[in-house]
C-alpha positions in Angstrom: 0.2 0.0 0.2 2.8 2.3 0.5 3.7 1.9 -3.0 0.6 2.7 -3.8 0.4 5.9 -1.7 4.3 6.9 -3.7 2.6 6.6 -7.2 -0.5 8.5 -6.2 1.5 11.4 -5.2 4.2 11.4 -8.1 0.9 11.2 -10.8 -0.9 14.0 -8.8 2.2 16.1 -8.8 3.7 15.5 -12.5 0.9 14.3 -14.4 -2.3 16.6 -13.6 -0.8 19.7 -14.5 -0.7 18.4 -18.2 -4.4 17.1 -18.4 -6.7 19.1 -20.8 -9.0 21.4 -19.1 -7.6 20.9 -15.5 -5.0 23.6 -15.8 -6.5 25.3 -12.7 -6.5 23.2 -9.5 -10.3 23.7 -9.2 -12.6 20.4 -9.3 -15.8 22.2 -8.7 -17.3 20.2 -11.7 -18.3 16.6 -11.7 -16.9 15.7 -15.3 -13.7 17.2 -14.3 -13.2 15.1 -11.5 -14.0 12.1 -13.3 -11.8 12.9 -16.1 -9.2 13.5 -13.6 -9.7 10.1 -11.6 -9.9 8.1 -14.8 -6.5 9.7 -16.2 -4.9 9.1 -13.1 -6.1 5.3 -12.9 -4.5 4.6 -16.6 -1.3 6.4 -15.8 -0.8 4.4 -12.4 -1.6 1.0 -14.5 0.8 2.0 -17.1 3.4 3.2 -14.8 3.3 -0.2 -12.8 3.1 -2.4 -15.7 6.2 -0.6 -17.4 8.1 -1.1 -14.2 7.6 -4.7 -13.6 8.6 -5.2 -17.4 11.8 -2.9 -17.0 12.7 -5.2 -13.9 12.1 -8.3 -15.8 14.3 -7.4 -18.6 17.0 -5.9 -16.5 17.5 -8.9 -14.5 17.0 -11.4 -17.5 15.0 -13.7 -15.1 12.0 -15.1 -16.4 11.7 -16.7 -13.1 11.2 -13.5 -11.0 7.2 -13.0 -12.0 5.2 -15.7 -10.9 2.4 -16.8 -12.6 -0.1 -14.3 -10.6 2.3 -11.5 -11.3 1.7 -12.2 -14.6 -1.8 -12.1 -14.4 -1.6 -8.6 -12.4 0.5 -7.1 -15.0 -2.1 -7.9 -17.8 -4.5 -6.6 -15.8 -2.6 -3.2 -15.0 -2.3 -3.2 -19.1 -5.8 -3.3 -19.5 -8.2 -0.4 -19.7 -10.1 0.9 -17.2 -8.7 -1.3 -14.3 -9.9 -0.8 -10.8 -7.9 1.0 -8.2 -7.4 -2.1 -6.5 -5.4 -3.8 -9.4 -2.8 -1.0 -9.2 -2.4 -1.7 -5.7 -1.7 -5.4 -6.4 1.0 -4.5 -9.3 2.6 -2.3 -6.8 2.6 -5.1 -4.2 4.0 -7.4 -6.6 6.7 -4.9 -7.6 7.8 -4.5 -4.2 7.5 -8.0 -2.9 8.7 -10.0 -5.8 11.1 -8.2 -8.2 12.6 -5.5 -5.8 14.3 -8.3 -3.3 15.8 -10.1 -6.8 17.4 -7.0 -7.9 19.3 -6.9 -4.4 20.3 -10.2 -4.5 24.1 -11.2 -5.4 25.1 -13.3 -8.4 24.9 -16.9 -7.3 28.0 -18.9 -7.9 27.6 -22.7 -8.2 29.8 -25.2 -6.8 31.3 -27.7 -9.2 29.5 -30.6 -7.3 26.2 -28.8 -7.6 26.9 -28.6 -11.3 27.9 -32.2 -11.6 24.5 -32.9 -9.9 22.7 -31.1 -12.6 24.6 -32.8 -15.2 23.7 -36.4 -13.9 20.2 -35.5 -13.5 19.9 -34.3 -17.2 21.7 -37.8 -18.2 18.9 -39.6 -16.0 16.3 -37.7 -18.4 15.3 -34.8 -16.4 14.5 -31.9 -18.5 16.5 -28.9 -18.6 13.4 -26.6 -17.9 12.4 -28.5 -15.2 15.7 -28.5 -13.8 15.8 -24.9 -14.2 12.5 -24.3 -11.8 13.8 -26.7 -9.4 17.2 -25.0 -8.9 15.7 -21.5 -9.3 18.2 -21.2 -12.3 18.0 -19.4 -15.6 17.7 -21.9 -18.4 20.8 -20.5 -19.9 22.8 -21.5 -16.7 21.5 -25.0 -17.1 22.2 -25.4 -21.0 25.7 -23.9 -20.4 26.4 -26.6 -17.6 25.3 -29.3 -20.2 27.5 -28.0 -22.6 30.8 -28.2 -20.5 30.0 -31.1 -19.1 33.0 -32.9 -20.8 35.4 -30.6 -19.1 33.6 -30.6 -15.7 33.3 -34.7 -15.6 36.8 -34.7 -16.1 37.6 -32.6 -13.1 39.2 -34.6 -10.0 37.0 -35.2 -6.7 39.2 -32.4 -4.7 37.5 -29.8 -7.3 33.9 -30.8 -6.4 33.7 -28.2 -3.5 35.1 -25.6 -5.6 33.3 -23.0 -7.7 35.7 -22.3 -10.7 38.2 -24.9 -12.6 41.9 -22.9 -12.2 44.2 -24.1 -14.8 48.1 -24.1 -14.3 50.9 -22.2 -16.0 52.5 -25.5 -16.6 49.5 -27.7 -17.5 51.4 -30.3 -19.8 54.2 -30.9 -16.8 50.9 -31.5 -14.4 49.3 -33.7 -16.9 52.4 -35.8 -17.4 52.8 -35.9 -13.9 49.1 -37.2 -13.4 49.8 -39.8 -15.9 52.9 -41.1 -14.2 51.0 -41.0 -10.9 48.0 -43.1 -12.0 50.3 -45.7 -13.4 52.2 -46.0 -10.1 49.2 -46.1 -8.3 47.8 -49.0 -10.6 50.8 -50.9 -9.5 50.6 -50.0 -5.7 53.5 -48.2 -5.7 54.3 -45.9 -2.4 54.2 -42.4 -3.7 55.5 -39.3 -1.6 55.9 -35.8 -1.9 59.7 -35.6 -2.5 59.2 -38.1 -5.4 55.9 -35.9 -6.7 58.8 -33.2 -6.9 61.6 -35.1 -8.5 59.2 -36.1 -11.1 57.7 -33.0 -12.0 61.4 -31.4 -12.3 62.1 -34.5 -14.8 59.1 -33.8 -17.0 59.6 -29.8 -16.7 63.0 -30.8 -18.5 62.1 -33.0 -20.9 59.2 -30.4 -21.8 61.6 -27.6 -22.0 60.4 -25.6 -19.3 63.5 -23.7 -17.9 61.3 -21.4 -15.5 59.5 -23.9 -13.7 59.8 -24.0 -10.1 58.4 -27.1 -8.0 57.9 -25.1 -5.1 55.7 -26.7 -1.7 53.0 -24.0 -3.0 52.9 -25.5 -6.6 53.1 -28.9 -4.9 50.0 -28.3 -2.5 48.0 -26.6 -5.3 48.7 -29.4 -7.6 47.2 -32.0 -4.8 44.3 -29.9 -4.5 43.7 -29.6 -8.3 43.9 -33.1 -8.8 42.5 -34.8 -5.4 45.9 -36.4 -4.4 46.2 -37.7 -0.8 48.9 -39.3 1.2 47.9 -43.1 1.8 49.6 -45.8 3.1 50.7 -48.8 0.8 50.2 -52.3 2.3 51.8 -55.2 1.5 54.2 -55.7 -1.4 53.8 -54.8 -4.9 54.8 -57.7 -6.7 54.4 -60.6 -4.6 50.5 -61.2 -4.8 50.4 -64.3 -7.1 48.6 -67.3 -6.0 48.3 -66.2 -2.2 47.1 -62.7 -3.3 44.3 -64.0 -5.4 43.1 -66.2 -3.1 43.1 -63.3 -0.4 41.1 -61.0 -2.9 38.8 -64.0 -3.3 38.0 -64.2 0.3 38.1 -60.7 1.0 37.0 -58.0 -1.3 35.4 -60.1 -3.8 33.1 -61.7 -1.0 32.0 -58.3 0.0 31.2 -57.4 -3.6 29.1 -60.7 -4.2 27.4 -59.8 -1.0 26.8 -56.3 -2.4 25.9 -56.8 -6.1 23.6 -59.0 -7.7 25.2 -61.0 -10.2 23.7 -59.1 -13.0 25.4 -56.0 -12.1 29.1 -57.5 -11.6 30.9 -56.9 -14.6 34.6 -57.9 -15.9 36.6 -55.9 -18.2 39.8 -56.8 -20.2 41.4 -55.9 -23.5 42.9 -58.2 -26.1 44.7 -57.9 -29.3 44.0 -59.3 -32.9 45.5 -59.8 -35.7 42.2 -59.4 -38.0 44.1 -60.0 -41.2 45.5 -63.3 -39.8 45.3 -66.0 -42.7 47.1 -69.4 -42.8 49.6 -68.0 -45.3 50.6 -65.5 -42.8 50.4 -67.4 -39.7 54.3 -67.8 -39.4 55.1 -64.0 -40.0 52.5 -63.4 -37.1 53.8 -65.8 -34.7 55.4 -64.3 -31.7 54.8 -60.7 -32.9 54.7 -58.2 -30.1 53.9 -55.3 -32.2 55.2 -52.3 -30.4 55.4 -51.2 -33.6 57.0 -52.7 -37.2 55.3 -53.7 -40.3 52.4 -55.7 -38.8 51.2 -53.0 -36.5 48.5 -51.8 -39.0 47.0 -55.6 -39.2 46.4 -55.3 -35.3 43.6 -53.9 -33.3 42.7 -53.9 -29.6 39.7 -54.8 -28.5 38.0 -54.1 -25.0 35.3 -56.8 -23.5 33.1 -56.1 -20.6 30.5 -58.3 -19.8 28.5 -59.2 -16.4 28.6 -62.5 -14.5 25.5 -64.0 -16.0 26.7 -63.4 -19.6 23.3 -61.5 -20.2 24.6 -58.2 -20.6 27.5 -57.1 -22.9 28.7 -53.7 -23.1 29.6 -52.3 -26.7 33.0 -53.7 -27.7 35.7 -50.8 -27.9 38.0 -51.4 -31.2 41.2 -49.5 -31.2 42.9 -49.2 -34.7 45.8 -47.2 -35.8 44.0 -45.2 -38.5 41.4 -42.4 -37.5 39.8 -42.4 -40.7 40.1 -45.7 -42.6 39.2 -45.6 -46.2 37.0 -48.9 -45.8 35.0 -46.9 -43.5 33.7 -44.7 -46.4 29.9 -45.7 -47.0 30.2 -48.0 -44.4 28.2 -48.3 -41.0 29.6 -49.7 -37.6 27.7 -52.2 -35.8 25.4 -50.6 -33.2 27.4 -52.8 -30.5 30.8 -51.4 -31.3 32.8 -48.5 -30.8 35.8 -47.2 -32.7 38.8 -45.1 -31.8 42.4 -44.7 -32.7 46.1 -43.8 -31.7 49.3 -44.1 -33.1 49.8 -47.5 -31.8 46.4 -48.9 -31.3 46.8 -49.5 -27.9 44.4 -48.9 -25.0 45.3 -45.8 -23.0 44.5 -44.1 -19.9 42.4 -41.6 -21.9 40.6 -43.9 -24.0 39.8 -46.1 -20.9 38.4 -43.1 -19.1 36.2 -42.1 -22.3 34.5 -45.7 -22.2 34.2 -46.2 -18.6 32.4 -42.7 -18.4 30.0 -44.0 -21.4 29.1 -47.2 -19.8 28.5 -44.9 -16.5 26.1 -42.9 -18.3 24.6 -45.8 -19.8 23.8 -47.3 -16.3 23.1 -44.3 -14.6 20.1 -43.8 -17.4 19.0 -47.1 -16.2 19.0 -46.7 -12.2 21.5 -49.4 -12.2 24.5 -49.8 -9.8 27.2 -51.9 -11.0 30.7 -52.8 -10.2 33.5 -53.4 -12.9 36.4 -55.5 -12.1 39.8 -54.8 -13.6 43.4 -55.8 -13.7 46.4 -53.6 -12.6 47.3 -52.5 -16.4 48.7 -49.2 -17.0 45.8 -47.5 -18.8 43.5 -48.8 -16.3 43.4 -45.9 -13.9 41.3 -45.2 -11.1 38.3 -42.6 -11.8 36.6 -40.1 -10.0 32.6 -38.5 -9.8 31.5 -41.9 -11.6 27.6 -42.0 -10.8 26.5 -45.6 -11.4 30.1 -47.4 -11.8 32.5 -48.8 -9.0 35.9 -49.8 -9.9 37.5 -52.7 -8.7 41.0 -53.7 -9.0 42.5 -56.9 -8.7 45.9 -57.3 -6.8 49.2 -57.3 -9.0 50.1 -60.2 -10.8 46.8 -62.0 -10.1 45.1 -61.8 -13.9 46.0 -65.2 -14.9 44.0 -66.6 -11.6 41.3 -64.0 -10.8 40.4 -62.6 -14.0 37.4 -63.9 -15.4 37.6 -62.8 -18.9 41.2 -64.5 -19.2 39.5 -68.0 -18.2 37.9 -68.9 -21.4 35.8 -65.6 -22.7 38.5 -64.0 -24.9 39.9 -67.2 -26.2 36.4 -68.2 -27.5 35.7 -64.9 -29.1 39.0 -65.2 -30.7 38.3 -69.0 -31.5 35.0 -68.2 -33.2 36.6 -65.4 -35.3 39.0 -67.5 -36.8 36.8 -70.2 -37.5 34.5 -67.9 -39.2 37.4 -65.9 -41.2 38.5 -69.7 -42.2 34.7 -70.3 -43.7 34.9 -67.0 -45.5 38.4 -68.0 -46.8 37.1 -71.3 -48.0 34.0 -69.7 -49.8 36.3 -67.4 -51.6 38.2 -70.4 -52.9 34.8 -71.9 -53.8 34.1 -69.1 -56.0 37.7 -69.1 -57.5 38.2 -65.4 -55.8 41.2 -64.2 -53.9 39.9 -63.6 -50.2 41.2 -60.4 -48.1 39.4 -58.7 -45.2 39.5 -54.8 -44.5 38.9 -53.3 -41.0 35.0 -52.8 -41.0 34.9 -56.3 -42.5 37.0 -57.5 -39.2 34.9 -55.3 -36.7 31.4 -56.8 -38.1 33.1 -60.4 -38.0 34.3 -59.8 -34.4 31.0 -58.3 -33.3 29.1 -61.3 -34.6 31.7 -63.7 -33.0 31.2 -61.8 -29.5 27.6 -62.5 -30.0 28.0 -66.1 -30.6 29.6 -66.5 -27.1 26.9 -68.4 -25.3 26.0 -66.9 -21.3 26.8 -70.6 -20.0 30.4 -69.5 -21.2 30.5 -66.5 -19.2 29.2 -68.0 -16.5 31.5 -70.7 -16.1 34.5 -68.5 -16.6 33.5 -66.1 -13.5 33.0 -69.4 -11.7 36.3 -70.5 -13.0 37.7 -67.0 -11.4 36.2 -67.7 -8.2 33.2 -66.0 -8.8 31.0 -68.6 -6.8 29.6 -69.4 -3.4 30.3 -73.4 -3.9 34.0 -74.4 -3.7 33.1 -77.2 -6.4 31.6 -75.2 -9.1 35.2 -74.0 -10.1 36.2 -77.6 -10.7 33.1 -78.3 -12.8 33.3 -74.9 -14.6 36.8 -75.6 -15.8 35.8 -78.9 -17.2 33.0 -77.5 -18.9 35.0 -74.7 -20.4 37.7 -77.0 -21.5 35.2 -79.1 -23.7 33.4 -76.5 -25.4 37.1 -75.1 -26.2 38.1 -78.7 -27.4 35.1 -78.7 -29.9 35.6 -75.3 -31.3 39.2 -76.2 -31.6 38.4 -79.2 -33.5 36.1 -77.1 -35.9 38.4 -74.7 -36.5 41.4 -77.4 -37.3 39.0 -79.3 -39.7 38.5 -75.9 -41.6 42.3 -74.8 -41.4 43.3 -78.5 -42.9 40.8 -78.0 -45.6 42.1 -74.4 -46.7 45.5 -75.8 -46.3 44.7 -78.7 -48.6 43.2 -76.4 -51.2 46.0 -74.0 -51.3 48.6 -77.0 -51.6 50.0 -76.5 -48.2 51.4 -79.6 -46.7 53.7 -78.3 -44.1 55.1 -75.4 -42.1 51.9 -74.4 -40.7 50.5 -75.7 -37.7 46.9 -75.6 -35.7 48.7 -74.3 -32.7 50.6 -71.7 -34.2 47.4 -70.4 -36.4 45.2 -70.3 -32.9 47.9 -68.9 -30.6 49.3 -66.4 -32.8 47.8 -63.1 -31.2 47.5 -64.9 -27.5 50.1 -62.6 -26.0 50.7 -59.3 -27.7 50.6 -56.0 -26.0 47.9 -54.0 -25.5 48.7 -51.2 -23.3 51.8 -48.9 -23.4 54.7 -49.3 -20.8 54.5 -46.1 -18.8 57.9 -44.7 -19.2 58.7 -41.2 -18.7 59.6 -40.9 -22.7 55.9 -42.7 -23.3 54.3 -40.0 -21.0 56.1 -36.8 -22.4 55.3 -38.3 -25.9 51.8 -38.5 -25.2 51.5 -35.1 -23.8 52.9 -33.3 -26.7 51.2 -35.8 -28.9 54.2 -36.8 -30.7 53.0 -38.7 -33.6 55.0 -38.2 -37.1 54.0 -41.5 -38.6 50.2 -41.3 -37.7 47.8 -40.5 -40.3 44.1 -40.0 -40.3 43.7 -42.1 -43.4 45.0 -45.4 -43.8 47.1 -45.9 -46.7 47.6 -49.7 -46.7 44.2 -51.2 -46.8 43.4 -54.3 -48.5 42.7 -55.2 -52.1 39.2 -54.4 -52.0 39.6 -50.9 -50.5 37.6 -48.5 -52.4 35.4 -51.2 -54.2 31.7 -50.1 -54.4 30.6 -53.5 -53.6 27.9 -55.5 -55.5 25.1 -53.6 -57.0 21.2 -54.1 -55.8 20.5 -56.4 -58.9 23.6 -58.6 -57.8 22.3 -58.8 -54.2 19.1 -59.6 -55.7 20.4 -62.2 -57.5 22.2 -63.9 -54.6 19.2 -63.6 -52.5 17.2 -65.8 -55.4 20.2 -68.3 -55.3 20.1 -68.9 -51.7 16.7 -69.4 -51.5 16.8 -72.2 -54.3 19.9 -73.7 -52.3 18.0 -73.7 -49.0 15.0 -75.5 -50.7 17.0 -78.2 -52.6 19.2 -79.0 -49.4 16.0 -79.2 -46.9 17.1 -76.0 -45.3 14.4 -73.7 -46.1 12.6 -74.0 -42.8 15.8 -73.4 -41.1 17.0 -70.4 -43.3 13.7 -69.0 -44.0 13.8 -66.0 -41.6 17.5 -65.4 -42.3 16.7 -65.2 -46.0 13.5 -63.2 -45.9 15.5 -60.6 -43.8 18.5 -60.4 -46.5 15.6 -60.1 -48.9 13.9 -57.1 -47.4 17.0 -55.2 -46.8 17.8 -55.9 -50.7 14.6 -54.2 -51.5 15.0 -51.5 -49.1 18.5 -50.5 -50.5 16.9 -49.8 -54.2 17.5 -46.3 -55.5 14.2 -44.4 -55.3 12.4 -44.3 -58.5 12.1 -41.1 -60.8 8.7 -39.6 -60.9 7.5 -39.9 -64.1 6.8 -36.7 -66.2 3.7 -36.0 -68.7 6.5 -35.4 -71.5 7.3 -39.1 -70.8 4.3 -40.5 -72.1 4.7 -38.0 -75.1 6.4 -39.6 -78.4 8.6 -37.2 -80.2 8.7 -37.5 -83.7 
């Protein structure tokens, strides 16, 4: 009401003298008084509405005016509104707008920004979050757009409001990589050791003016959430005893806290995707830290749960960023492709993949644990929403890692078996056989899907993921039997291929099967390797692969050729009594061929006229 009185005084002083017919202050006649009151009402209404709108635009805060205030503002703009409406508009201005103008700018902590990002990933709308947090929608959108930078921040920055960088960011990046690799090996880390390594990296990165003071070290620890911890036990003396202690301790707690569907294991392995019988001798014993066969090798990350019912997308790591064979092709839905100069799993790729999996499970409101070995690329990660990382003790991979108990071996067996089948079909057609990277990825994804859930379950049991002690022995027998069956089929195919090629000696099945069984998939984190990764030294790396296989650039069969093949397949199935078994597959392929036809050109009326 006080605001209404102020408005009344202003209107009486500044507005009334301008009213036509009221130049003198005599209000003796009734029409004059009515004209004065009507003019004053309209002026007060307009003044309140303009005050509300100007306050709104000055603050750029649509949330300042509630629904009621908007209605009152509209009422104030309406002609002939009552005096009560003007008072209400003034009250809203005093109680809703003016306090907002006096507020200080709100600064969100990084922890609050992370909560907003996680809420959006779970499916919450940005507009709903803006209303809930009392924030402008532009602020919420800005936080979402900078999510990669915020998610990559360390846990120690969660209570801070800004991510302040360092003048020597490359030195810090190298030191963090070295620290994560040392932690994965359970090595003791001290402040003086950090100072020494920082000086080494600064020298290698040509920072002559770098001074590693106590203040810099304290800020480095605060930025990256580094704390002093006591390392218990010896790093390299675990082996069988360490595996048993882990199975009876941490693993037991994991089995109690998580359901079997939510217990995952992740590991990487290398694959010579062009491995053919005539190249076995060349690939045997190849470590592929470089050399002429590096482009024929890919690294593959596998991740599956304890029941074998949930396989996360395969992460395939190649050497070329943009292989020529990818042009016009599409990766399978269950595969992610990344690249680096050595086709290795790195800490950066590992973090990217784990955070992607974390977002996937967070969207489903699941809480899972992923068990990993202590490879140099497997680093501890902070700010994960749905995923917990559990690391095996050093030197226990061969005993306690489920994927190493037969899952990865089964995938490679099936891949080579399918590869030999394609080789035989090429021989039947009288053509030279070769496979490029996109074909290998499709074949690998199909082989991964062929691995049965029972095989995965038995491998987890073999690694000690079972309550009953006798389950491990039974699982080992089943795994060996299944592996022998696949080996026999693969050996038969290999013998037939060698016979058709006229090769009688020099290549054995064990050589072909185990050619890529022990190939490096992650770099040794030496000081030189860390510095090279920081400055991105890659003189031999190119976006496009210049050594693709012979069918690179081949446009492939036409739609007419594919349709002819479908009809041949259908006749073959009918004549061999396989029509019922293959009917669905042939029909799906037939539908795909029909859908791939180019769109027909719409005929014009001139097409029906014969020109003379």
